[in-house]
N, C-alpha and C positions, 0 to 999 in steps of 0.2 A: 705638737701642733693640734689645733682644734679640728672640728668637723670640716670636711672639705665640701665645696660647693661645685656642682656641675657648671663649668664656666667656659666651655668651648662654644664660641658664637658661631652661628650659621652663616656661611659665606661660600659662594661659588667662585670666588676670586683666588687666583694663584699668584697675586701680586706679592713680590718678595718682601717689601716693607710691611704690608698688612699681615702677611703670613708670620713674620717674626713677631709683630706686635701681639698677635693672638697667642702665640706660644709664651711670650713674656707675661701676658695677662694671666695665663693659666698657672704659671710658676708662682707668681707673686700673690695673686688674689685667690686662685683656686686651691693651691696647695700651701700658701703662706711660707714659701721657702726664703731663707736668708740670702743676702747678696752673693756670698761665696758660692752657695749651691746653685743659685740662678745663673751665675757666671759660667759654672761648669756645664750646666744643662744647655745654655745658649751656645757654648763652644761646640759641643757634640751635635747640636741641632744644625748649626751653620755648615758643619762638615758633611752633613748627610742630606740637607734639604733638597739638593738638586736631584735626589733619587725619587722624590715623592711624585713628580709628574709622571714618570714611567709607571709608578704604582697605581696611578689613577686609571690610565688607559688599559693596562694589561689586566688589572683585577676587576675591571668593569664596575667601578664604584664612583660616587660623586666626589668632588674635591673636598667637601666638608667631611665625608666619611674617611677619606684617605688621610686628612689632617689629624683627625682624632686618633686613628690607629698609629700614625707616625709619632704624634706627641707621646702617646703611652709607651711606645717602644723606646724612644729616646730616654724618657724618665726612668723606665725600668732598667735600662742598661746603665745609666748613670748611678742609680741606687746600688746596683750589684757590683759595678766595676770600679767605682771611685775608691780611693785609698782608704782602707779601714784597718789600721794596725791594731794590735792587741789592746792597747790602752785607749787609742783614739775612739774606738767603737764604744767603749764604756763611758767616755767623756762626752759623747755626742748627746746634746740636750734633746729633750722631748720636742722642743719647738722646731728643730732642724731635721728630724727624722721623718720619713714618709714611707708608706708601705704600698705594696701592689694594689691592695684593696682601695686605698685612697686615690691612687692614680686612676684606677678604672672608674671610680665614682665621679671623679672630676672630668674625665673624658667621656662619660656616659657610654661605657662599653661593659660587656659582661665577660666572664672568664673564658667561656667556651670560644667565643669569637677571638679573644686576645691570643690564646694559644694556637688557634687555627691559622691566624695570620702572621704570627711571630716569625716562622721560618723564612718568610720573604724578606723581612728586615735583616735577619741574620745573614742571609745570602748576599743581599745588596750592600749592606754596610760592613761586611766582614773585613775588608781591607782597611777601612777607616778605624774600626775597633782595634785592629792589630796595631796600627800606627799610634793610636792614642793610649791604649791600655796594655800593650804587650802581647806576646805570642800566646799567653795562657788565658786570654780573655774568655775563651769558650768554657774552660773549666770553671772559672770564677762566675760566669754568667748563670750557670746551673739551669739553663732553660729546659733541657731535656728532663732533668730531675724534677724540676718544679711541675712540669706538665704531667709526668708519670705520677707524682705525688698527688696532684689534684685528682687525677683519674682514679687512683686507688682509694682516696678518701671519699670520693663520690660513691664508689661501689660499697665501701665499708659502711658509710652512713645509711645507704639504702638497706643493707642487710641488718644493721642495728635497728633501724626504725621498724622493719618488718618483724624482727624477732621480738621487739618490745611490744608491738601491737598484739602478737600472738600470745605472749606470756602474761600481759597485764591488760586490765580493762581499758576501754577506749577513752573514758572520761570520768571525772569525779562524780558526774551526775548519776552514775550507776551505783554509787556507794550508798545512797540513801538520802531521803529528804532532810533528815535531822542534821546530818553533817553538811549538806549543801546550804542549809539555811544559816549556818554560823558565819558565812562569809569568809571562810578560811581560803587561803590561796589554793590554786590548782596544783596539788601536790604531784599528781601523775606527770604533768608536763615538766615539773621541776625534778622529779626522779629521773625522767628521761634525760634532762639536761645534765644532771649530776653524773649519770653514767657516761655521757659523752665527754664531759670534762675530766673524769677519771681516766678515760681512755687516752685523752690528749696528754694528761700528766704522765701516763706510761710512755707515750711516744717521746715526750720531751726529756724525761729523766732516765729512762731505762733503754729505750730503743735508739737506733741511730737516727740522724736527722731525716733521712729518707729510707724508712724501713720498707721491706718487701711486703707484698700483699698477704702472703701466708702468715708471716709474723704478725701483721696487723690484725688479721682475722682471728688468730689465737688470742691476741690481746682483747678484742671485743668479746670473745667468748668468756674470758676470765672476768670481764666486767659483768656479763650476764649472770655468772655464778654468784658474784657478790650481791647483785640486785635481788636474785632469788632468795638469798639467805637473809636479806635485811629489809626489803620492802614489805610492809604489813600485808598479811594474807588477805585482808579485805580488798586489796587492789589486784589480787591475782585473777588470772583468767583460766586457771587450771587447779585440779586437785592433785597434789604431789604423789599420792599413793595410787591414783587411778587415772593416769594421764598417758596418752600415746607418745608424749615427748620423752618421758623418763622411764625407759624400758629396762635399764640395768638396775637390778635389785638384788639384795642379799638378805641375810637373816636380820640385819640391823636396820634395814630400810632401803630407800632409794640411794644408789650410788650416783650422786649428782654429777661429778666430773666425768665419769664413764658414760653417763647418759648424754651429756653435752658433746662429748667426743664422738659418740655414735651419731648424733644429729648432724654434726658439722665435719665429720671425717677428720677430726683433729687428732694429733698425737697426744696421748694422755700424759706422757712424760713432759712434753713441751708445755701443755696446759698447766700442769702442776708447777713447773718452774716459773711460768709467767704469772700465775696466781700468787706465788710467793713474792714476786717482785711488786705486784699490785698491792698486796697487803702491807709490804714494807713502806711503800709510798704513802699509804693512808696513815701509817704510824708516824712517819716523818713530817708529812705536810699538815695533816689534820690533828696531829698530836693525840691520836687515839691509842689506847692501850689494848692490844689484842688479847683475846682470851681463847683457849681451846674450846671449840664449839661443843665438844662432848661434855664440858662442865657447865654449859649454859642451858637454862630452862626458858625457852621462849617458843611461842606457837609457830614462828617462821621456820623452826628447825624440826618440827614434828614430822615423823615418817621419813627422815633423811638420815642416812648413815653419816654421822659427824666425825668419824675417825679421820684425822689429818686435816680437818677444816678449821678455819679461824673465824671468830665472830667478834664484831666491834659493838659493844653495848652503846646504845643511843645514837648510832651513826645516822639513821634516817628518821629519828623521832622528832616530833614537832619542835621541842624546845631548843634543839641544837642543829637541826637540819639546814635551816636557811643560813646559819653562820658557816656551816661546813661548805655550803655551796658558794658562798662569797669568798671563802679562803681559796677554793680551787680556781675561781675566776681570777683572783689577784695573783695567784701563783703562775697561771698561764701568761698573764700580762707581763710579769717580771721575767719569766723565762724566755719570752719571745720579743722582748722590748726592742732589741737592736738588730733583729734579723731582716726586717723589711719584707717578710714573706706574707703569704695569705694568712688571714685570721681564720684558723680552722674551725672556729665556733660557728662560722656562717653556714656550715652544713646542717645544723639543726635549727637555723633561723628560717622558718618556712617562707617568710616574706622578703628575704634578702634578695634584692634585685640583681646582685652580681651573679646569681645562679639562674637568671632568666634567660630568655632566648631572643630578646630584642635589646634595644638601647635602654638606658636608665630613664630616658624621657618618656618611655612607654611606646616609642615608635620602633618598628622593625628596622634593623640595619639592612639596607638593600644589597645583599650579597647573593648573587645568583647561585641557587642550588644548595644553600645552607639553611636547612630547617631541621637540624639533627638534634635529637634528644640526648639526655645523658646516657641512654642505653647504647648509643653509637659511639661513645667517647673512647674507651680503651682500645689504645692504643694502643712507648713508646712506643701498641701500638701501638697499622696506622690508626691505628689506630687503635686502638685500645679496645669493642663488643658489637655484636650484631644488632641492628635495629629491630630484628624480628626474634631476638632471643627470648625464650619463654619467661614470663613473669611468674611470681609465686601465686599459684591458683589457690583460691580459698578452698581448703580441704573439707571433707565431710565431718559432720558432728559425731563425736564418739563420747557417750556418757555426758552429753551436754557441753562438751569442751571442743572447741575448734582446733583442728590439727591434723597433720598427715597420719595416715594409718600406720606407716612403718617407722614413725619417729624421725624420718629424714626430712630435711628442708627441700623445697622445690629447686630445680636447676636454676642457678644464677651464675654470673661470672665468678663470684667469690666461691660458691660451692664447687664449681668446676675446677678452680685452682686447688681447692682443698682435696678434691678427689684425685687429681693428678699427683699432688704431693704424697697422697696415700700410696699410689703406685710406686713411687720412689722408695718409700719406707718398706713396702711389702716385697718388692721384686729385686731391688738393687742393694739396699742396706744389708741384708743378710749375707751377701756375697763376700768372699775373701778379699782382702786389700792387697793381695799379691797375685801374680799370674797363676792360673790354674795349672794342673799337671798337663792337660792337653795343650794349653798355650805354651807352656815351657818346652814341650816337645817340638813345636814349630820353631821357637826361638833358638833352641839348641841344635836344630837340624840345619841351620845356615852354615855358610863356609866357616864361620866361627860363632861361638855361643854369644848371642847378643842380649841375653836376659838382663844382665846388670846395666847395660846401656839403656834398655827400655825402661827399667825401674828408675834409674837416675834421671832420665829425660822427663818422665812423668812427674817426678817430684819437683823438678825445677820449673817446668812450664805451669803446673797447677799452682805452685807457690806464687808465680807471677800473676796468674789470673785471680787467685783468691789470697791476697796478701794479708798479713796480720800486722797490727801496729804494736810497737813496744815502747810507747811513750810513758815513762814513769812519772812525768811531771803532772799528769792529769789528776784531779781530785774530785770528790763528790760525785754528782750525777754524770759528769763527763767520764770519769773513771769507770762507772758502772756501765755506761753505754759502750765504752771502749772494750770492756771485758766481754760484753754480750756480742759485739761485732766480731771479736776474735773467735769466740765459740762458734758463731754462725759461719764464719769463713772456714774454720777447720771441718765442720760438718759437711759443708758444700764441697770442699776439696776432696773429702773422702768419698762422697757420692759420685763425683765426676770420675775419680780414679777407678772405682769399681765398675762403673758403666763402660769406661774406656777398655778395661781388660775384657769385659764380657763381649763387647761388639768386635774387638780385635780378634778374639778367638774365633767367632763366627765367620768373620771375613777371611781369616787364614784357612779355615776349613773349606770354604767355597772356592778360594783361589787355588788351593792345592788340587781340588777336583777338576778345575778348568785346565790347569797346566799338567795334571796327572803326575805331580811330583811334590814331595813334602818340603823340598828345599826352596824357600821363598826369600833368598838372600837379597835379591834386587828390591823387593818391597819392604822387607823388615829392617833394612839398613838405610832406607830413604828417610832422611830427617824431615822433609816437608810433609810426607804422608802422615807420620806420627803426630806432628804438630796440628795438622788438620783434624785428625781423629780426636786429639785432646781438646781442641777448640770446640768441636762439635759436641762432645760430651759435656763440656762446661756450659756451653750455650743452652743445652737442654735442661741442665740443672737450674740455671738462672731463669729460664723460661717457666719452669715448673713453679718456682717460688715467686714469679712475677716481680722482679726487683725494680726499684725506682732508680737505682744507680747501676753502673756496669751494663748499661743498655748496649745492644749491638750497634756498632761494630767494635766494642771494647775488646772482645776476645781476639780480634785480628791484630790489633796493635800490641797486645801483651804477649802474643805467641810469635810475632814476627812474620806472619803469613799475610796474604792478600785475599781479596774477595774471590778472585779467579781460582786460587788454590782451594779455598773452602768449597766452592761450587762443584769440585770434582768428587767429593766424598759424600755429599748429602744423600743422593739417591741410594748409594750402597749402604749407608748407615741405616736408613729406614728399612731397607730390604732385609738386613741381617739382624735387626732387633725385633723379634716377633712379638714381644709383650708390650711394645711401645703403645701407649694409649693414643686414640685417634686425635686427641687435642694436640699432642706433641708431634704426631706425624704432620698434621696440618701446619703446625708452627714451622717445621723444617721445610715443608713445601713452600710456604709463604716466604721463608727466608731465602730459599733458592730463587724464587721469583724476584725478590728485591735485589739479589746479587746480579741476576741477569739483566734486569731492566736498567740499572744505572751504575752500580758500584764497581762492576768489572771494567767499566769504561773510564773510571776515574784515573787521574794522574797517579802514577806509582803502582798500578796494577800489574801483576806478572803476566797478564794477558798480552801486554805489548812485547814482553821478552819472547813469548811464543810466536807472536805474529811476525816478528822480523825474520824468523826462521821459516815459517810456513808461507808468508807472503812478503818476500824480499822487497818488492816494489814499494811497500809501505814504510820501510825502514827510515828513509830520509825525513818523512813527515813526523814519524814517531820521535826521532832524535831531535828534530827542530823544535818540537813542543816540549821536549824533556819529559816524556811520559813513562820511560822505563822504570821498573821497580828497582829499588836499591837492593843490594845483597842482603839475604836473610841473616840477621844477627846470630852469632854462635851461641851455643848453650852457655858457655863460660861467660860471655858478655851479659846474657840475661841474668845469670846467677850473681854476677858481680853487681849488676844494677839493683837486684833485689836487696842485697846486703847493704848497699850504699843508701838506698831509699829508706830502709828500716832505720839506719843510723840517723838519717835526717828527718825521720818521722813524716816522710812524704808519701805521696801516692806512688805505687809501683807501676811504672809504664815501660813498655819496650823501648830500647834505645833507637829502634827503627821508627822513622816518621810514619804517621798514619797515611794510608792510601786514599783517605777520603778528603774531599774538598769542603768548602763552606756550605755547598748546597746540600750536603747530607748531614748537616749538623743536628737536625731535629728528626732523624729517622727513629721511629719508635718501634717497640716490640709489638708484633701483632698479637691480638687477643685471640681467644678460642672462638671460632665462628662455625656456622653451619656449613657442611659441604655443599649445600645448595649454592652458597656464595663463595666457595673456593674457586681458585682460578681454573680448575678443571684441566690442568696440564697433564696430558698423557705422555709424560717423558719416558715411561717404561717401555714404549714401543720403539724408542730411538736406538740407533746403533750403539752397541756397547763394546768396550775393550777391556782386557784384563787390567786390574789396578796397577800392575807392574809397568805396563806401557803408558798408562795415564800419568804416572809420576816419574817416568824415566826422563833422561836428558832430552830436550827438544830435538837435537840433531841426530839422536840415535834412531836407526831403522826400526820400524814397528814390526815385531815378529809375526803379527797376523794382519798386517796392513797392506799387503800386496805391493811392496815397493815404496810405500809412504814412509816419511819420517814420523816419529811420535808427535812432533809439533803439528804436522798436517792432519793426522788422525784426530788429534785433540781439537783443532780448530774446526774441522768438519762437524764433529759432534756438537761443539759449542754453537756453531752457526745454526745447526738443526734445532737446537733448543731455543735459540733466539727467534727463529722463524715460527716455531710452534707457539711461543708466548705471544708474538705479534699477531698471529692468527686469532688467538682468543681475544686479544684487546680490540683488534679491528672488527671482529664479529660483534662484540658488545657495543661498540660505537655505531656501527652501521645499523644495528637493530634499534638502538635508542634514537638515532636520527631518521629512522624509517626510510633508508635508502635501498636501492635495488641490489640484487645478487651480483649483477654485472659491475656495479660500483665497488662492491666488496672485493670481488676478484681482481679488479684493476688496482685498487689500493694495495692489496696484498702482493700482487705481482711487482708493483713499483717498489714496495718495501724490500722485497727479495733482491731486486736488481741493485738497489742502493747498498744493501749489505754486502753484496758480492762484488760490485764494481766501484762503489764509492764508499768503501769501508771507513775512510777517514772522517766522514761526516758524523759518525757515531762517537768519535773521540771526545771525551769530556761531556757527553750528552746523555740524556735519558731517552730510551727508545720511544717513549710516548711522544716526545717532541718531534721525532721523525714521523711517527704515525699521524699526528695532527696535521703536519705539513702535507703529507701524502693525501690525506682526506681532502684538504682544501684545494690542492692543485688538480686532483682528479675531478672534483665537483666543478671547478672553474672551467676546465677543458670540456666538461660535459654540459656546460651552460646551465648548471643548476644554481639556483639562488641559495647559497649556503655560506654566509659570512663567517669569518673567524670567531666572531662573538658568539654565534650560535654553537659552533663546534666546541669552544672552550667552556661555555655554560653547561653543555651536556656532558662534556668530559668530567667536569667537576662532580657530577652526580654518579660517576662510575666509582666502584669500590676503591680503586687504586688512585682516583683523581685527587690531586693536591694542587692548590693554586700556584705554588712555587715552580711547578713543572712548566707552566706556560708563561708565568710572570718573570722568571729568572732563568733565561737561557744563556749558556756560556758562549761568548764570542771572543776569539783571539784576533786582536787587531795588530797583526805583526808589522804592518806597514806604517802604523801610527806610533810616533815616538812622543813621549811626554816625560819631561825631566830626564831625558836620556834613557828611559826604560820603555820596553814594549808594554802596551796597554792590553789588559785582559779584563773584559767587562761582562756584566750580565745584563741582557736586554729582554724585552718582551718577545713573544713568539712571532709577532708580525714583523718586527725588525729582523729577527733571525731568518725568517722566510725570505724576505726581500734581499738581504745582503749576503747570505751564505747558502741557503738551501737551493734557491732557483739557479744561481750561477753554477752550482755543482752538479745539477741533475738535468740540465737542459736537453742534452742529447738523449737521455734515457726516455724522455717523454715521447720521443718519436716512435718508440716501440709499442706504445699503448694503443690498443684497439678500443676506441670509445664510441663506436658507432651505435651501441645499444644501451647507452647509459644515461639517457637524457630524461629519465623520469624518476620520481620518488614514489615509493610504495607505502601502503598502510600496513603491510605485513611482510616480514623478511622470511624467505624460505629457510628451512632447517639447513644446518651445515651438512654438505654432502659427505659421504663416508668413503670417497675414493682416495686413492693414494695421491702423493704429490704429483703435480703436472709436469709439463715439459721442462727440460733442463734450462738453466739460466742462459739468456741470449736468444731464446726463441721469440719470434715476433708475436706469438699468440699469448693470450692471457693465461697464466698458470692456474690450474684448477686449485680450488681452495682445499687445504689439507683436511684430513680426518680429525674431527673433534668429537668429544663425547656426545652421544645421541641425546638431543634435547626434546624429542617428541614424546607425547604422553605414552605411558606404559600401563597396560591393564594389570592390576594387582589382585583382582578377585575373579575367581572362576564363575561365581554365582551372580555377582552384581557388576553393574557398569561403573566401576570405580577405577579411575586412572590417576597416575601420579607423574608429575613432570617437574623439573627444576623451575623455579620462579623466574620469569624473564625480567631482565633489568628494567625494561620499559614499563612493566606493570608493578614493579616493587614500590615505587614512590606512592602509588595510590593505596597501598595496603599497610602502611606503617603507622596509621593513626590508631589510637587506643580503641576507638569504636569499632575498628574493622579487624585488627590483627588477631584478636582473641579467637576468631572463627577459623583461622588457618593453622594447619599443623605443618611446621617446618621440619621435615625429616632430616635427621642428622644431629639435632641437639640431644645429647645423651639424656635419657630418662633414668638410667642407672649407671653405675661405674663400669667402664670397659665393655659396654654392651654393643651388640651388633646392630646394624640397620634394620634387619628383619625383626629383631626383638623390639626395637624402638617403634616400628610400625605396629606391632602387636599391641604395645602399650598405648599408642595413640588410638588405635581402634577400640580398645577397651574403654578409654576415656570417652570417645565419641558415642559408644553404645551404652554408656551408663545412664542411670535414671536421673542424673543431675538436670535441674531445670535450666533451660536456655532462655536468656532474656528476650531474644528476638528470633522468630522463626523465618526462615527463607522459604518463600512460596514459589514453586516452579510448576504448579499444577497446570497452568495455562500454556506451558511450553510444549512444542512438539518434541518427539523423540530425538535424542541426540545429546551431545556433550554440552554442558553449560560452561561458557567461557569465564575466565577469571574477571574480565572487565565487567561482565553482566553481574557477577556476584558482588564485585566491588561497588558498582553503582547502586545495587539493591541495598547494600549495607549502609552506604552514605545517605541514601534517601530516607531509609527507615530511622536512621539515627538523628535525622534533622539537619544534617550538614549538606549544603548544596554547593560547596566550594569545588567539588571535583568536576572537571570539565567532562562533558558527555562525549566529546570527540577525542579519539585516541591521540590526535596530534595537537590538541588545543594547548597543552602545556608548553609545547615547543614554540608557540607563537606569542608568549607572554612578553617578549621584548621585541622592539622594532629592529628589523634587520638593517645592517649597515649598508650604506650606499657603495 
């Protein structure tokens, strides 16, 4: 099909016929779809159009905006889920196929907004998609994988552009007047494009469809090696024999690959293997004959140790270069013709509007709270990197060449991932792949020797998590990618196995000290405990490599455990692996937070199996809703499923159904972020119990519980964690909304009471949904003007804020029958508040003391550090729990220098490029595995350097005292010529009209 035209007309009407007419117009005129495809699109559209109206009100957007999003979601789903058999895909003509890029251009949306809003459609339309396309629609939709892939390519393209700028000149104008006068094409930009196309060819033909970030990073480093060897030296921005980039040298010259590995913390073995594949691709696609570099005489190879390197004569020379570029372009077109994916060449098209931050019409999409740059994307995670993560600073000049003094690249999400992968290679890979002598001692000291059981279980479970494909029918590039996938799986399986044995040994040592006995039979024979440990080890390995597939909660389904099970071991895992990098500790902490906030409350969670023992009064409601977890599948069942799936060339999945619902379909892996922006959960001060009792049978008496059952002890600890998490979330919202301390305490008290006395309100819900409702009802009773729209707008600006949390709230309409079945719907937060929340908590509101909560403040007092307040049931408002101290701390004995975590209310004002370069965000590692104190030292050294600062901040006219963040922010904005920042701290909150 030809170029698409933006053809979504502007209308504020939700009239059904006009609505359908605009969608038909888009399909036929905007995308030029044939009748059959239009018919399929209209069928899905009619089945889901009734959901659009709720999307308008809950998401706070206009009808026209909601239409455009919904049109794009319907067409994307149709394209991914419509029947595509092996031959039919090949026979599909160019006129009938359409891609995601074409959909987005026709609907005037960009990729960032599309993936940000897609989860809402998935949640709301999940049942419709199941009925129309089958139970496996989620797997075929590949929404999570597409999003993670986009995020990875965004990061890789930034790293590639940065590296290319540092290694090669900025423009052909620097080459000389004579060459510029010839009118020759801009070869530098074409060399840049050639490198990206070569990288894409590597992804298409050698890597899996959704390769992990570390593998992609090594791929782009191999492309850099080829460019260094072949781009004419007149375009270089360095001298190979006297450059801070290339520090690895020998008698024969610079060791190019070793130097690149030093720069990017890459594995030299992996780089050599990837470079070999890249060379083979050039030989096959470009029909170039490789020559040993040691036999070639060309100036680009001078001062380089050429042993083991390959050179392609004429690869980038003028007479054949443009032809080679065209061949790579055509090869990418042919290889991706029928995928319907993103055109990954857009990442080097600077003017491509799909990567913009507004609509394709040049107007901003009016979505409250969304002005995020690509730096804030990674995600599966949620996101995916910190808005304040450090950019690559222009380093000092050495010998006339720009570059870092130590040959290392500045900290970026890609370099952080590579550094963490280096930890895995350095600390875990050298370990034995069998239990150590110390661990074997614990295993053999049980009532019976369980060594063989532990080894067998680890083999089966890790084989289920990291399956290998044995499809002998694959040929060509598919076979090559399959072989690489199998190698990757085997390596990751081995890493997870070694990490599991290492942490298991440390846990056994600690447990034996607590119990003062080496016999740990109860723990080491517990099947659920071992599977949680294996799942945690595998998740860390997957997080290290930043995979685009197997995103969490994949490990839960493949090991047969639930979110509640995994939440029991995360804290112990962190505590007993001393060498764990800070980035991975943060990942596990973020993972625990995600488990606590919603996943443990999902249908099928083992939390409910424990609750019916600890809280018998809840058993009838749990059984009525069918929330109990299914029995954990046996090892034999999982082993049999692995063998069956291998024979069927299918994906290996646990026979147990997943404990997740549609609303967690797009949960992404958290990226590595600054501890300033961590959740600050001080779970370490909560009540602890031996692991043996944590994983014991729920009805068993707790040996240290004072008459409690293990279920009661476990639920008490779990509720304490929920309350602590809620306190952090409530504090953040109260601060952002600029409410009083009394409001904060009243909201927290009400939340505690609901958790204790109306626990069923949490079933199938996200705890933030309860918090938002608590905020609104307390404000309402306090006679504060705080509409839900203002609450949700500010919630969306929180780090954990996602629109689907308040746009898609689960409601069980047990009394409503439709077609003989009980209806279960997802509604907006207001509908949930009116129909479910208020009726459930009416009598609890009588216990609130709201006599002092009728004002809003411009400053929220710091969290007090007192212990938890009165016990539940007390008519007095509970004291707010102890949270990490947020007050400024003096860090210099000689100077008035103070450091404090950046407040959420001030973060939005500091994320612009003009301002953030002046702020040091403590916690972003400046070097591998470095401590915060050393990071502070490094930051101080940078601040005290003689580097010229573009703008000076003048505080000479200020009286003695601390300078506030807001004053600095305003100063920066005024000096940089931007007057968009409101002078009043509360001005940003009044950008929208309050609801009546």
